[in-house]
C-alpha positions, -999 to +999 in steps of 0.1 A: +077-104-378+104-087-399+127-116-391+103-142-406+096-120-437+133-118-443+136-156-440+108-162-464+122-137-489+156-153-489+142-188-493+120-178-522+150-161-538+171-192-532+145-216-548+142-194-578+179-191-584+187-227-577+166-239-607+193-226-630+224-226-608+251-253-610+260-259-574+268-287-550+236-282-531+200-292-535+173-268-523+136-274-527+104-266-508+097-301-495+132-305-481+132-271-464+100-276-444+118-292-414+145-265-413+120-236-416+097-252-391+126-256-367+137-220-371+103-206-366+095-228-337+127-220-319+123-182-324+087-182-313+095-203-283+124-181-274+102-150-277+077-165-254+103-175-228+118-140-230+085-124-223+083-144-190+117-134-176+118-111-146+143-083-141+168-086-113+159-064-084+185-044-064+180-067-034+187-098-056+218-081-070+231-072-036+228-108-025+249-121-053+283-136-044+310-142-070+323-171-049+291-190-060+304-190-096+324-221-105+362-216-103+367-219-141+344-190-148+349-169-117+376-145-130+351-131-156+331-114-127+359-089-124+356-078-161+337-049-175+346-030-207+325-009-230+354-008-255+354-046-258+316-047-259+316-022-289+344-042-306+323-074-303+293-056-319+314-045-349+329-080-352+294-096-350+281-075-379+313-083-399+308-120-395+271-118-405+282-102-438+309-129-445+288-148-471+286-117-492+321-127-503+305-152-527+293-123-548+329-118-559+333-152-576+319-162-610+312-197-598+293-186-567+276-154-580+249-172-600+237-195-572+241-167-547+204-167-539+206-204-531+236-198-508+218-170-490+187-192-485+208-218-468+225-190-447+191-177-437+181-211-424+214-215-405+211-180-390+175-183-379+180-218-364+210-205-345+192-174-333+162-194-321+183-220-304+204-193-287+174-174-274+157-206-261+189-216-243+194-181-228+159-179-216+159-214-202+190-211-182+187-174-173+222-173-161+233-140-146+260-122-166+295-118-150+293-080-148+263-081-125+286-095-098+311-066-103+306-039-076+321-012-098+294-015-125+265+009-122+232-006-109+213+005-140+235-018-161+225-047-139+188-044-139+181-048-177+164-078-192+196-091-207+214-092-174+201-128-171+210-140-206+245-151-202+244-187-214+251-192-243+269-163-260+248-151-289+276-130-303+299-160-304+274-184-319+265-158-345+301-153-354+307-190-356+277-195-379+289-169-403+325-180-405+319-218-405+291-215-431+314-194-453+343-218-450+321-248-456+304-234-487+338-222-501+352-257-496+322-273-514+324-250-544+362-250-546+373-284-532+408-281-547+415-245-538+447-237-521+428-211-500+408-237-481+433-239-451+431-201-449+393-201-449+391-227-422+418-211-401+398-178-403+366-197-395+381-212-364+399-180-352+374-153-356+347-167-332+375-174-307+384-137-309+348-129-304+346-151-273+376-133-259+360-099-265+328-110-248+346-123-217+368-092-215+336-071-217+322-088-187+292-100-208+300-138-207+318-165-189+343-188-207+318-216-207+292-193-224+315-186-253+327-222-256+292-235-260+282-206-282+312-214-304+302-251-306+266-245-313+271-218-340+300-237-356+279-269-358+249-252-373+270-232-398+287-264-410+257-288-409+231-268-428+251-266-461+264-301-455+230-317-452+219-300-484+248-314-505+239-335-535+243-372-529+273-375-552+291-347-534+286-363-500+306-394-509+342-396-499+366-424-506+398-437-490+415-461-514+435-493-509+434-512-542+433-550-541+449-568-571+481-580-586+497-546-584+475-527-559+448-529-533+418-507-527+397-501-496+367-479-503+349-460-476+318-441-486+301-414-465+268-404-478+232-400-469 
């Protein structure tokens, strides 16, 4: 319930601020209904599926064989590290706070409420989709196969929530959203390559941490990266004003030049 109240608060703040803000985005109630409905539906569906999951029993755990895991992912079953797990938790919180950087710029401070409304939509869509995927696949985490890991670690509810990596998808949403919004507000900035390099690198580091911790397989983090990155990019992109969505590639035709115009818009 707190999750939905936060989403509603951020959206209301965003709509109020956006009436005055000069930004590349359009945010209004009618347009947001599909996004909010998707976010709420996915989260409610994920909560229901999570309530139906059964814990692994000691007998089921004893019967697990790492050789049944595909060869690409199998090495992860030897991993278990509380240090990497803690590091991934810290990194996850850091990436969730990434959009707060927009408070430091004059151009982005005034429409900050609007930016956070879009970020709330992206975050909750990603959270819901991640939970639904986890609870649908119910993939056993790598550390459950590791004989050196205590049994109590293997019998928790999240022991069957490996696919996809929520930490990685969350990190990708935060960094790709931040890089996309920065690029839209500052299209000519020399810092754009730095922002995109960071956006691409940080979720990859998160994925490494999660695999090293024994929490996920490589395929879990690859898909988490793809899902989070796509949502973080697409939510602000789909809210861009029509004029900002057009791009052109020129080849002018005439006595002295030729022009080929390619427009990408709604």
